[in-house]
Structure formats: structure tokens, C-alpha cells
N, C-alpha and C positions, 0 to 999 in steps of 0.2 A: 403407726404400728410399732409394737414393742420389739426392740432389736433382740437379735440371738443372744448377744453377750448379757443384756440386762435379764433375759428370761433365764439364762443359765444361772446368774447370781441369785435369782428367786429360789431356783431349785436347791442351790447350796444353802441358803439361808434357812430354808425349811427343814433342813437336817436329814435329807434322804441319804440312804447308803447306795453303794453302787449296785446292790442286788435289785432295788426298787427304782432306779433311775428312769428306765423306760416308762414304767406305769406311772410314775409321779409326773414325768415331763408330759406325756400325753393327757393325763387327766387335768393338769393345770391348763394345757392349751385348749382343751375342749371347753372347760369352765369358762375361760376368757372368750370363747366364741359363743357363749350363751347356752351351751349344752348341759344336760343333766348328767352328773357323774356319781357313781356309787362304788366304793371299794367292797369287795365280797369277801366274807369271812369263811371260817372252817366248814359250816354246813353246806356252802356252795362247792367247795373243793370236793366234798364227799358226793354231793349230788351229781356234779358234772364229771365225776371220776378222774379228777385231776389230782395226782398224788402231791401231798404236802411235804416237800423234802427240800434239799439244798438248791435245786434248780427252780422249784416252784415255792416261792415264799409267800406269806401273807403280804398283800399289797401288790402282788403280780397279777391277781385276777380282778378285773373291774369291768363295769358295765357303763356304756355311754348311750344316751338316747337324744334324738332331736324332735321327739314328739311324733315321728313317723316310722323311724328306723331305730331299732335297739340292738346293739351289739355287745357281746361279752368278748373281752380280749384277755389273753395271757401274755403280758408284756406287750409286744406289737403283733401278736397272732391272732386273728380273729378265730374264735372257738368253733365256728362252723365250718372251718377247713376239715376236709375229710381225713380220717385217720389212715386211709390207704395212701393218699398223697405225702402226708407227713412221714409215713414209714418208708416210702420210696426215696423221698428226699434225704431222709436222715441216713439211709444205707448209701454210703459213698460209692460203692460199686454199681449198685442199681441206678443211682441218679446219674452217674456219668454215661452209662449205657443209654438211658433215656435221652439225655442231652445229645449225644452223638447222632441219634436218629433224627434229630431236628437241626443238624448241620452246625452245632456247637462244637468247636475244638476242645478236647479234654486231655488230661494227662494220661490217658489209655491205661486206667488201672487194671490190675489183675487181683483177683480174690485168692487168698490162701488161709488155710486153717493150720495154725502153728502147733495145734495139739495132735494134728495128724502127721506122722513121721514121713510118709510119702509126699504129702504136700509140701513139708519143710524142705525135703531134698529137691523137689521140683522147683521151688522158689529160688535156690541157690544155682540150680542149673539153667534156668530161663532167664535170669536177671541180666539187664543190660545197663550198665552204670553211666551216668550218675542216676540214682533213684531217691524216692521219698517213700518211707514206710510209716503206717499209722494204723491205729484201730479202725474197724469198719464203722463203728458208732463212737463218736467222741466229739469233744468241742474244746475251746479255749487253748488249743495247741498241746494238750496233755498227751504224752506218750508219742509225739510226733518226731520222728528222725528224717531231717531233710539233708539233701546234697550228700548222700552216701556214695563214696567214689570207688570202694573196693570191698572185697569179700571180708576182709578183717573188720572192717567198719560195720559191714551188714550183720556179721556175727555178734558183734558188741551190741547192736541195736535189738536183735532178735531175742537176746538173753533177758531183755526188760519187757518183752512182749508176750502174750498168750492169746489163744483163741483166734478168731477171724481177723485178718488185717488185710489192708489194701497196699499193694505195692504199686507205685506208679513213677513215671518218668519225671525227673527233675528238670524244669524248664527254666532257662535263663531269661531273665527280664525283671522289669520293675513289678511289684506286687501291689495291687489296689483292692480296696472293697468298694463296690458300686452299689448304691442303694436305689431300689426302684419302686414306684407305686403304679399299679395298673399296667405293668409292663413297660413304663417309661422311666428312664434313669433321671433322678432328681439331684443326686449328689454323689460324691466320691471322695475317698481318702486314700493316701498312699501309706503303706505300712513299712516301717523300716526296723531293722533288727536291733536288739539291745547292744549297746556299746559303751566303752569307757575311754576317757582321754588321759593319756599317761602324764604325769608330772615329774618323772625322773626320780621319785623318792618312795612312792607307795607301790606295794604289790597290787596285782589285778583283783585279788580278794579284798584288799582295803579299799580300792577304788570302787569296787561294787558295793561294799558296806556303806561309803559316804554317798553314793548316788541314790542308794535305796533310802537313805535318810531323807534326801530331798524329795524323792518321789512319795514318801509317806505323808510329808506336809502338803502335798497336792492331791492327796487321796488317790494315788495311781498304784497299780499293782507293782510289787517289787520285782527286781531282776532275780530270778532263781537259779541257784547253781545246781544244775541237774546233769544227767547223762549227756543231753545234747550240748550243754555248755563245755563239758570236759571233752566231748569228741571234737568239737570245733577248735578248742585250744590245742588239742593234740595235732590236728591237721596243720595248724599254723606254727607247730613246734614251741608252744608255749605251755605254762602251767599256772595255777592260781598264785603260785609263789613268784612268778616272773615280774620284774620291775620294768614297765615300758618307759622309754625315753620321752622327754618333754614333748607335748603336742601330739604324740602318736595316738592314733585312733585304732582301738582293739575291738573287733566284732566278737561278741560272746556267743552267738548262736546263729544257726541257719534258719531259726523260727523267727517269724515277724509278728509285729503288733503289740499292743499294750499288754495283753495277758502274759506275754513273755518278757516283758519289761522294755519293750521297744517304744519308738516315737510313732505318732500319728500326724500326718500332715494333710490338712484340707487342700484339695486340688480342684481345678475347673474341669468339667466334664470334657472340654475340647482338648485336654491333655491325652485322653485315651483314644484308642483306635476304634472307631465306630461303636460307641457305647450304646446308641440308641438301637441299632440293629441287632446287638448282642442281647440286650435285655428283652427285646421283642422275641427273639427266638427262645430264650429261656422260659418265657411266660407261655410260648406256643407249646413247649414240651410239658409245662405244668400250669394249665390255664387256671386252676383254682388259687394259685398264689397271687393274691392281689398285692401283697406287700413281701418284698424279700430283698436280701443283700447277697451279692455273689462275690466271692474271693477270686480274682483273676490274676494272671500274669500277662503284662503286655510285652510282646517280643519285638515290638516295632512294627511287624507286619500283621499281626492278629491278636486277639484276646484268647487266652486259654483258660477255660474254667477249672477251678481247683475244688470249690465247695459252695453250696447253696445254704443260706441261713433263712429259716422261715420265720423266726422272731428275732431280728437283728437288734443288738444293744446299740443305742444311739448317742451314748455319751461321747463318742469319738467325733461325731459331728457337732455337737453341742459345746464341746471344750476340747478342740484339737490342740496339740503341742505346738503345731505351726499352722499358719494360714487363718482365714477368716471362719468363724463358727457358721453353722447352718441350723436354722431351727427346723429340723425334720419333724419334731413333735407337731408343730402347727400344720406343716404340709401334709402330714399323715392325717390329721383331723379333718382338714379340708377335703382330702381325697375320699374319706370314708363317708362323710355327711355333708348335707346341704347346710352351709352355714353362711351368715352374713359377712360382709367384707370387713366390717368394723368390729373391733375387739370391745370386750366390756371390762371394766375395771374390777378385778377379782383379786383380793388379797390372797397370797399363797399360803395355804394351811400349813401346819406343822405336821410333817410326815410321821414323825415319832408318835404324835398324840393320835393320829389316825390308826397306826398300827397297834397302839396300845388299846384302843377300843376293841379292835378285832381280836387281840389277844384275850379280852375280858369275855369273849363269847358273843359279841354283837355280830349278827349275820350280814348286816350291810352298814356302812358308814358313809354318810353323805359327805361328798368331797367339797362342795361349795358351802355348806353350812346354812344357817338361816338368820333371821333378824336378831335372834339371841345368841348367835355364835360368838364365843370369845376365842378360846384357843381349841377347845375340844369340839368335835363335830356333833351335830344334831344326829340322832338316830333317825335314819330315813325309813319310812314304812315299816314300823316295828312289828307288824303282825306276824310275818314270816320268820322273823328273828327272835321274838320275844314272847310268843304266846304258846311256846312248847311247855308241857308238863305243868300246866296252871289249872288243872282240873277240867271241867266240862267246857270244851272249846266253843260250843254254841252258846251257852250261858255267859261265857267271858266276852264274846264279841258283842252280844246284845247289851251286856252291862257297859261295855266300853262305848258303844253308840249312844247310850243314855247320858254317861258323863260328858261325852263330846257335845251334846245338845244342852248341857247346863242343868240336867236333872240329878237328883240324889239317888244313889243306890245303897241299899242296906240289907244285910243278911241276918236271918233269925231262925229259931226253931218254933214250929207250931205246937199246939197243945198236946199232940201226940208224939212230939220229939222227932219230927221230920224236918230236914233242912229246907227252908224256903228263903225266897229274897223278894225285894220290892224295888219299884221305881216310883219316885215322887216328884211331881211338879208343884207349882204353886197352887194348881187347881184340884189335882187328884193323886191318890196313891194307888198303884196297881201291884197286886201280888202275882208272883211267878213260882210254878213248880218246874224245876229244871229249866228248859227253855220254852215253857208253855205258859202263857198269861192266863189269868183267871177269867177273862173275857170268854175263853173257850170252855164251855160247860162240860161237866163230868159226863153228862148224857151223851153229848156229841163225841167226846173222847172215846166212850165205850162203843159207839157205833162205828167210828172209823177203826178202832181196834179189831173189829169183827169184819172180816172180809166179805162174808155173805150179806150182812146187814148193810154194808157200805154199798155193795152191788145193787141191793134193793132200793136203797135211798136215791141212787143215781138213776135208775130206770124209772122210778116214780116221778123224777124231775125231767123225764124225757131225754136222759143222756145215755148214749150207747155204752154197753158193758159186755164182756164176753158171757155167752150163754153157759150156764153152769148150775150146780146144785150143792147143797151142804149134806155131807155123809159123815157118820161115824167111821173112824178109820179102819175099824175091824169088820165093817160091812162090805166085805170084798164082793160078794155076789151082787149086791145092790149097785155097787159102783161099776162092775163090769156090764151089768144089764144096761145102766144109763149110757155107757160108752158104745154098746153095740147098737143102740137106737139112733146114734148120731149119723149124720150123712157119711156116706163112704169117703175115706181119705181124711176124716177128721182127726186132728192131733189134739192131745189133751195136756193140761197143767194141773198138778196136785200141789196145793199149799196149805200149810196149817192154817186154821181160821183165825188165829190170833197171833201168827208169827210175825217176826220183823227182821230186817236185815238179810232177807233172802234165805234165812235158815229153814232147812226142811223142804224147800221148794224144788220141784222138778218140772221141767218144761219140755216140750217137743216129744211127748210120749206118743209112740205109734204102734205099740203092741200090748196085748193083754199082759204079757210077762213084765214089760216095763212098768205098766200101770201098777201091778201087784208090788213090785219093788219100790215104787214111789210112795205108795201107802204105808209101807214099813218105814221108809226113810223119813217121812214127815214127822214121826215121833209126837204125835198130837192125838188127843181124844177125838177131835172134830176136824175135818178138813174140807175145803172147797175144791171141787173137781170141775174145771171148766175147759171150754174149747181154747186151744192154742192159737192166737192171733199172730201171723207172720209180721214181723216189723221190728224196728229198733226200738230200744227203751229210752224214754226221756223223762226227766223230772223238771216239771214246771212249778215254780213257787209263786204264790199269790198272797196278796195281803189287802184286806179290806175290799175284796172283790176286784183287785187290780193286779195284772200280770207284772211280775218284777224281773224274773230272769229264767234261763232255761239251761239244763245241762243234758248232754248226750251220754248216757251210761252205757259203757261197753264191759262185757265180761272180762274177768282176769285173763291176761294173755302174756306170752312171751314171744320173742322174735329171735330166730336162731342166728348164730354167728359162725357155725361150722366148727366150733372148737368146744363150747360148753355143753354139758348135759342139761335136760330140762330142769333137773333139780338144782343145778348150779345157776342157771338163768333166773329161776325163781328167787333164789337167794340174793342175786345181783339186783333184781328189780325191787325186792323188799328193803334193800339198803338205799336205793335211791328215794324211795318214799319217805324215809327218816327225815328228809329235809323239809317236809311239808307238814305243818302243825295238824292238819286234818287227816291226811293220809297215812301218817306214821303208824297209827293204831289199825289201819285197815289193810293189813298185809295179806298176801296170798298164802293160804294154808292147805296143805294136802289132806283130803278127806275122801269119803267113799264116792262122793259125786265126781270128784276129779279123777279118781282111779277108774271109775267107770267110763268117763269121757276118754281118757287116754287109751283105755283098752279098745274103745270103738274105732279110734284112729290108729290102732297098731302100734302105740307108743308105750313107754314106760318112763319113770323118772330118769333112767339112765340113758335115754335116747338123746343122741346129738343131732339137733335140727340143722338142716342146710342153712346157709347164710341167707338172710332177709325172708326165711320163711316164718310166717305168723301163725301161732297156734293158740286158739282159745281153749282155756283150762276149764271153763264152767259154761253151762247154758244159761245161767242167770246173770244178768247185767246188774251186778250190785257192788257198790263201791266199798262197803264195809267187808266184802269178801275177797277184796283185792282188785276190783274193777277199776277201770279208768274213767275220768270225768272230763268231758270237753265241753267248754262253754260254747252255746250255740244261740245265745240271746238274740243277737242280731239277725239270725236267719229265720226265726220263727214266724211262720205265716199267720196272718191275723185270725184265720179260722181257729187256729190251735190256741191262740191267746184267749179268744172268746170262749172256747170249750173249757179251758182251765178255770176261767173266771166264773163261768156258770156252774162248774163243779163245786167251787168253793161256796158260792151263794146258795147251793142246794141245802147247805147246812148254815141255818141262820145266825148261829153264835159261835162261828169258827173264825178266830182272830186272823190267823194266817195258816197255810197249809202247803204241803208238797203234793202235787198232782202227777201221778205216774201214768204215762201215756205210751201205748204201742202205736208206732206209725212207720210207714214205709219211707216217707219223705216229709219231714218236718217243715219243709219250704214250700210244699205243694198244697193247694186247697184240699179240704177233707173230703169233698165230693168225688175227687179222683182217686181214692184209695180206701181200704178198709182199715178202720182204726177203732181203738177203745180204750177207756180209762180202766186201769187194773187195780189201782189203789189210791186212797186219800191218806195222807199222813199229817195228823194234827200236831204232832210233835217233831216236825221234820227237822233234818239237818241243815241248819242255817249256814254253817261254815263251809258246807259243800260248795257253795257258789262264791265264797270268799277265797278258797283255795283250790281251784280246779287243777287237774292234771295237765290240761292244755287250754290255753285261751285266756281271756281277760277276767280278773276278779270283778265280782259285783258287789256292792255295798247293800246286800239285802237286809243286814241287821239295822243299818241306818234307816232304810225305808220302813221297815216294820215299826221301829220306835217312833218315827214321824207319824205313822198311821194311828198308832195307839195314843199318842199325845200331841194334840193339835198345835199347842203353843210350844215355841222354842225359846228358852230362857238362855240364850247363848251370850252371856256377858264375859268377854275374854280379859284376861289379866296376866301379868307377869310377876313371879315372886322369886326372891332369892332365899335359899335355905343353907345354913351351916350346921352340920351335925358333928358333935365332939363325942369322944369316948372311944370305945374299942370298935372302931369302924373301918380300920384299913386292914388289908390282907385277910378279910373274913368274908368276902363275897358281898359286902354292902352295896357297892356300885351296881353290880350286875342285878342285885335284888331290887334296888331302887329303879333301875332302868325298866325292869319288868312291870314294877308297879305303875310307873309313869305311862308305859305303854297300854297297860290295862285300863288306866284312867283317861287315855286319850290326850295326854300332855305332851307337848314338845319339850325336850329336856336336854340340858348340857349338865353332864355330871363328871366330876373329876376330884382327885384328891388335892388337899392343900394342906401340906405338912401332915399331921396325924388326924386332920378332920376331913369330911367330905363335904363339898360345895355343890349345890344344885341350883340351876337357873331353869325355871319351868314356866311354861306358857299354855294357857287354855282357859276353859270355864272356871269361875270362881269356886263353884261347888266342888269341882274336882281338886283344885289346889287346897281347899279346906280338908278334903279327905286325905290328900297326901300328907299334909301337915300333921294329922292325927296318926298316920301310919309310920311316919319316920321314926318316932320315938321308940317304936317296937322293933323294927329292923328284922334281919334274917336270923336264923337259929344261933349262929356263932357270934353275932355281934352284941355289943352292950353299949348302946347309945346312952350318953348321960344328959345331954341337952340339945335342943333344936332351937336355933335363932332364925327367925323369919322376918323378911321385910318386903314390902310392895316395891316393884320396879316400876317407875313411871316411863312413859314413851321416851322421855329425854334421857333416862339413865339405865335402859335395858342392859347395856354392856357394862355396867359398873360392877 
């Protein structure tokens, strides 16, 4: 097994900064245990609502998977940890109160608001010295004043603080940081204050400067000369100009640890007083914390809790100043995932190059690389990262699936000047209009565009459809007459006869007035009025009479948090959807239908919903109108699979289609419930299944292309390209990354001097197409030449 010391050398050689130490160390440990690791870029920070700032930098957010479990971490914090727990722990006053309830001894902190004059007076009146005063929310020892022994010192500290602070008793003893996994202590370090040793010649300030030079060479935080330093020196009747005698040790602060310029010593757990029982009590107080570190004072008789760290920095264990290192990164991975005992041989990737990829706009960077990996990482699963803003997303992923299978894709204009494209194999060429192949006839397309004709076609094939009729939208009397003839309690649906995307549709109509309003809202010359079938909305996609995948479609909704208005919740949810190439354009929009529904529920856009209360904003379960898509492919009962397949086969020349079904329970037999097909979509959204809101993505585009072209000409090759000219600092690499993703090529892309080098792997036809496109480049680039050579199996890394 790799020693902790050699592992740490790998981390250093990879060029990580202290900001990314935790993430890099854990990622490398996971890769060596055979797990999949991805570093996540800016779109994921936005999607997960993690602010991108000094505390949370690119590289801190990463995902590890063992095939069964997949976890996103921020440094060493699993992101599924609830915000309520994190808030409670971060608040030093509240966390101490909770720990006390579970028998953990604390520093008995008191909360004061220094902006409140009365509270400030109460602080000076109630204090019992010595004390520590610090901000309620803070880290790294910033603005912490320890061992304050009198009123004068307290006044001096308070001048430097504002807002809410914690004042707590100063406890004498040795200070440690104890690291725990699953409530069990696994390692500990002792934290010592910053100090200098006198030489009889230099001042304290000069000694600090010399020591900081040594610490810089070791990539350690420098000793800061701040108010805490001056306060400590004043106590000891010293100044920065004092010259200590030879070998005299001068303690510079009562603050401990590396962040203050002190030392870290790795110690055995047996040195502490009942560390196991202490950590068990801490987790009992905060059971969600699978990983934590606690700063404690050991008084010889007990451990006193100072602070809990929910995403502890682990460089102290990997590279202590004193004592043996401990590979917490590997212990962390083995605790979180089921891993084999043996490690794999994985070369440590260069962290700076990983971060450079993320800076260029890549959404995910593979930590382990691939067979073509040189120094730059292969972009992992480029769909979500690189398919943004590249036109018709459905057309793009169909083309990508074609390239992946070795076919050729070409775009052209037909005789009428309309954009078309085609896929060619050795045997045939097939034209497409948007994402619909020519196999689907214009006649069938026209039938599926007409909801009433679709209904008639299904009924003729013996397939259930809701009872209904076609009317002119201004024939209000005829519509009301039809509605009055229906059985008592019948609810109705009104939809434009040729509508799409849920536009103009009103469901769950229960009164004549609602029916009249629905006819007006449809904004169509002809409408279909039919019975409303109670049930959830599902989209099943079929190709060649074969079921491929299913999505549970839910109406647009928001969930209250007790703070934000409905309007603000809509804005937040729309922001989340921007990380998804398909959903980013399917935002929730306020319209008449939403206004009507809000009014029915006694709400408005300014209503603040209670925490966890879910409100559906629309009656129509339509994704393009802001609805949610949940993959349920594995849950679909065979009855519904056969129903969808029969619906497609009712149209003899329909290449593939989306079948919209209403059902109470998609997992139960059809005989046990009332169900009906409400629509057939011949030009359905393929990307819906590739990018669901929830659940596993399904490669429907690949299945469709395989059905349309029986042969697969998948001859894979690797090629090296060097592009010269004006190709650096003009977005060329990001453009090339997107083109490689669209062509289904795995690619390493990096700058080499003033040129760009690409190592690409995939079907030969796609590599040929890439070669043709590289000389064009993006708008601001001016490539002058492209050099290409084939990489053989033996020299892929050359």
C-alpha cells in the first residue's frame, strides 16, 4: 500500500494549491481505489447553489462513484448534508448549546451583539476572566482573541469586532484537532501557537520575517502580525522591537494552528482523554455529520469542545510539522465507498491543468483521464458540459449518435432553401428535417399534428383514447351542449387541434364558465374537447415498434422555504435549469393559466409558501412549460410498453415517436386502472430522455440511429492534430471541445506555445470531419495550417 508520505509527494508534484488540497487528495485516493472521479465546473456550482468564491473554488467540488453510490463533495463535505445541520454547526453559539444537550463539555459561550449598546454593556458586566471572544461565524482563526485576562484587553479586542460575537471561557490545557469518520476518531493533531527563538541579535519582528521565509518555502501560512500578536506581546511586556536573548522562546499569539503561523504535531489518539466516547457524543448531537473534525482542549480530566469543522482541511494530517503523516484521504474514501483492499496504479494528474480545463468552461473534467491522456484530462460525458447553445439539441444528439457509429453527417439546403441534413452509411443515405427522418411520411406527420385525427387513428386500431369531439373554437353553444350530454361529474380538457408544447391547453374543467374561458385561451380556430382522464402524465418513446424509455412528466412547481415569494422561487428554479442543456430553454413563465391556478389556491406571485409546501403552478404536465421530467424507464409495466409499441405500429411509416399516456400507476397492469393515450408526437423531443430532471439518462438517440441503420461502421482510430495561427486566447480550445463532443470524439486539447494540439479518438469518419472543420475555427480565430498524423496503438501518448 502507498505510504502517506509518498502520497503527499504525489500531491505536491501535481502542483495543487492549499485551497484545493482536500479535493485533490481525496480525488487521487479514490482514483487509486478504482473509483470514478470527476471535478465539476462552474455550471455545477450554479446548479447546486454553491457560491463560487474564496472559500469555494474550482476544484473543490467533485463527484465520486463506485457504480452503486455516487456522491458530490465540497472538499470533504458530502453535499447531501442538510443545510439546517450546517447552519447549526456553523453558528458557534447554537452548536455549543446542542453539544451540551448530549453531555459534551463546552466553553459555555454567550452570544452578544456588539452593534447593540445594551448588549455591549452586558458583555462587560457579565464577563468572568479569562475569556475568548470571536465572531459567531468565522474560520481560520480570523478575528479570534484568546486568553483575554482583564477589561482593558477586552476593550482592545472589542474595538476590532462588530456584529454578533461569542464570548466563552478560556480553558487551560493542550489543544487538539480530532478527525472522525462515522462518529469514530481516526486521527488527531496537536496545535501549537506561533513562536520564534531568540538569537540575541535580531528583533522579534526580524525573527518573524526570517521564519516566514522558511514557511513560504514549505508552502505554509505565514505568521501574521495582527492585534492578537500585539496583545500577547504586551502581556509579556514585549514589543516587536524587543531583542530576545539567545535560545529564548517567544510565543507570539494565543491562537493556535497553521493558519495562525503555528505548528502541527501528529499524535496518537491514546494521548487524548476518551476520544472515542467524545466523538460518539458529537455525532449523537449531529447524526448527519459522517465526516467532521473537532477542536478540543484536553484538561487532563476531560475534553472540552471548542468548534466543529464540517469540511476539515486535511493537509495537517498529510504533512504535519512533527510526527508521522496519516493518509486521511484514503481512510475517507474507504469509509464513504465500498472499495477493494488493493490499490490501483494511477499517475497523479496535474491539478493546474485540471483547473485550467474547468476555467475554460468545461462542466466536468475526468480526474483519471483515459487511454489517450497525456497531461490534460479527457472531457468526461461531454453532453451536459458542451451541448449548450449549439442549436437544435435533439438534432445535435442524433447527429452525435450517428458519428459515434461511424456514419457521415452532412448539412445542406433543399430546393426551397430550407435547412436539411442527412446521415450516410455505406448502404444508404437518409434525410432529416429537424430531428424527424424521411422514413416518417408527410401524411403521417399531418395526422399526428391533428389531435382529433390521431384519436380516430388510435381508436380504429383498437387503442383506447379519451372520448371527445372536434369543434370550432367559437362554437360555444355546441361545445356546451356536448359537455352537458356527458355523464354527471365528467371533467373536460380543451386543446388546440394542432397545438404543441402544452400551449393553449386547459385541463380539469368542471364548470361551463371554465369551459368558455378555456375555449378563449386555446387561441385556435379548431379545438378538441374531450373527457379529462385522471392520472399522471407519461411520455414513452418507441423506435421501430420497440419501447426505449419513459419519462414521468410533472407540471411546473415550486417548493416553499418560508422565506422566498412564489415569484422568487420561480426565478431560483429557472436558474437551476440553466445547467441542463435541454431544460435551460424550458423555463417557468407566468401567464394567464398560472394566474388562474394561483387565484384558485388563494395565492399570488408575492405569496411566501411555508417550508416544504409544494405548489403546482400549472394543470398541464409539460416540460417545455417548466415542468419536471423524472426517468421511470425501469418502472414501466409490460402492459404500458406493449400499449406504446402498438400505438406506434398503428402508423405504418412512423420511424419513432413519443406516446403520451395518462395513467394512475405506470407500474400496475392496465386492467386495474383507467388509462388512455392522449397524443402521438412524430417529431418528439429526443433530448428529454438524455437530460431528465431526475433519474438516469437514456441513450434514445443511439437506439434510434441503430434502428434506422442496421449496419454499424465503427472503425475507431486515434489522430493527432496541431493547429497554428491565431488560435490562442480566442476561444479555440473551447470551440474544439464542443465540436469533438458533437462528433462523439474523446479528446485531449491543450495549448503548445502559440499552437493548439489535439489528440482525438473515435470513428474515422468523425475524425475526417474534425480535420475539415479545424481550419475554420471559431469566429475570432485565424488558423493558418493544420498538421495531422495517425496515432497507432503503440504511440497514442506520443
